[in-house]
C-alpha positions in Angstrom: 98.1 92.6 73.9 99.7 94.8 76.5 100.4 94.3 80.2 99.8 97.4 82.2 100.8 97.7 85.8 99.5 100.8 87.6 101.7 101.9 90.5 100.7 105.5 91.2 97.3 106.8 92.4 95.1 109.2 90.5 96.3 108.1 87.0 94.1 107.6 84.0 94.9 104.3 82.2 93.6 103.5 78.7 93.9 100.0 77.2 94.3 99.3 73.6 92.0 97.2 71.3 93.9 93.8 71.6 92.8 92.5 74.9 95.0 93.9 77.6 95.9 93.0 81.2 95.6 95.9 83.7 96.9 95.3 87.2 96.7 97.7 90.1 99.3 97.4 92.8 98.8 98.4 96.5 98.4 102.1 96.9 97.8 102.8 93.2 94.0 102.6 93.2 92.6 105.8 94.8 91.5 108.3 92.2 92.3 106.1 89.3 90.3 105.8 86.1 90.5 102.9 83.7 89.2 102.9 80.1 89.2 99.5 78.4 89.6 99.0 74.7 87.7 96.9 72.2 89.4 93.7 73.1 88.7 91.2 75.9 90.5 93.1 78.8 91.4 91.7 82.2 91.4 94.1 85.2 92.9 93.0 88.5 92.5 95.1 91.7 93.8 92.6 94.3 95.5 94.7 97.0 95.0 93.8 100.6 93.8 96.7 102.8 94.1 99.2 100.0 91.7 102.2 99.9 90.1 102.9 96.6 88.4 106.3 96.8 86.7 107.7 93.7 87.8 105.2 91.1 86.1 105.0 87.7 86.3 101.8 85.6 84.9 101.9 82.1 85.4 98.7 80.1 84.4 98.8 76.4 83.8 96.0 73.9 84.9 92.4 74.3 84.3 89.8 77.0 86.1 91.6 79.8 87.0 90.2 83.2 87.3 92.4 86.3 88.5 90.8 89.5 88.4 93.0 92.7 89.4 91.7 96.1 90.3 93.1 99.5 89.8 96.7 98.5 88.0 99.3 100.6 85.8 101.4 98.2 84.4 104.9 98.5 82.5 106.3 95.5 83.6 103.7 92.9 81.9 103.1 89.6 82.1 100.2 87.2 80.8 100.4 83.6 80.9 97.1 81.7 80.7 97.7 77.9 79.4 95.5 75.1 80.3 91.8 75.4 79.8 89.1 78.0 81.6 90.7 80.9 82.3 89.4 84.4 82.8 91.5 87.5 83.8 89.6 90.6 83.8 91.6 93.9 85.3 89.5 96.7 86.0 90.6 100.2 85.5 94.3 99.3 84.3 96.9 101.7 82.6 100.3 101.4 80.3 101.7 98.7 80.3 101.1 95.0 78.1 103.8 93.5 77.1 102.1 90.3 77.6 99.0 88.3 76.5 99.4 84.7 76.3 96.3 82.5 76.4 96.8 78.7 75.0 94.7 75.9 75.9 91.1 76.3 75.4 88.4 78.9 77.2 89.9 81.9 77.9 88.1 85.2 78.1 90.2 88.4 79.4 88.3 91.5 79.0 90.0 94.8 80.6 88.5 97.9 80.9 89.3 101.6 81.4 93.0 102.3 80.0 94.3 98.9 77.8 97.4 99.2 76.3 99.1 96.2 73.9 101.9 95.4 72.7 100.8 91.9 73.1 98.0 89.4 71.8 98.6 85.9 72.2 95.8 83.4 71.8 96.0 79.6 70.5 93.6 77.0 71.5 90.0 77.2 71.1 87.1 79.6 72.7 88.7 82.7 73.3 87.0 86.0 73.7 88.7 89.5 74.8 86.4 92.3 75.6 87.1 95.9 77.3 85.3 98.8 77.6 86.5 102.4 76.8 89.9 103.8 75.9 92.2 100.9 74.0 95.5 101.3 72.4 98.0 99.0 72.4 101.6 99.9 69.4 102.6 97.7 68.7 99.1 96.6 68.2 99.7 92.9 68.7 96.7 90.5 67.6 97.3 86.9 67.6 94.4 84.6 67.8 95.0 80.8 66.2 93.2 77.9 67.0 89.5 77.9 66.5 86.4 80.1 68.1 87.7 83.3 
């Protein structure tokens, strides 16, 4: 297991296969791309008033956990790979283009300020929940096979 702290914007970070912790510090989020490994990775983007323009997060296998709070998005994408993944968006602002769920029972938690264009979930018993002011640009939510 590796602990990765991203401190510069526009970097591509790739995790290993042993379940890694990837933490973004203030100012290091814009233009970043993250590729998770086969293990159960944890991703933390908890940076007050930080702009996150054009980020791309692709988590692969394993039961991954992505926690995003107090981040202003523009053109962000999250792809959750195979495994029972959790994506928690709390106090975010701006537009997330897509949230893609992979195979497995995924949990998507949208909280005040979340705005998205599309959510597409894969096979498994997936759950989408929302609290507060949430909006959908195009309003597409696709549920995959399983008891969603």
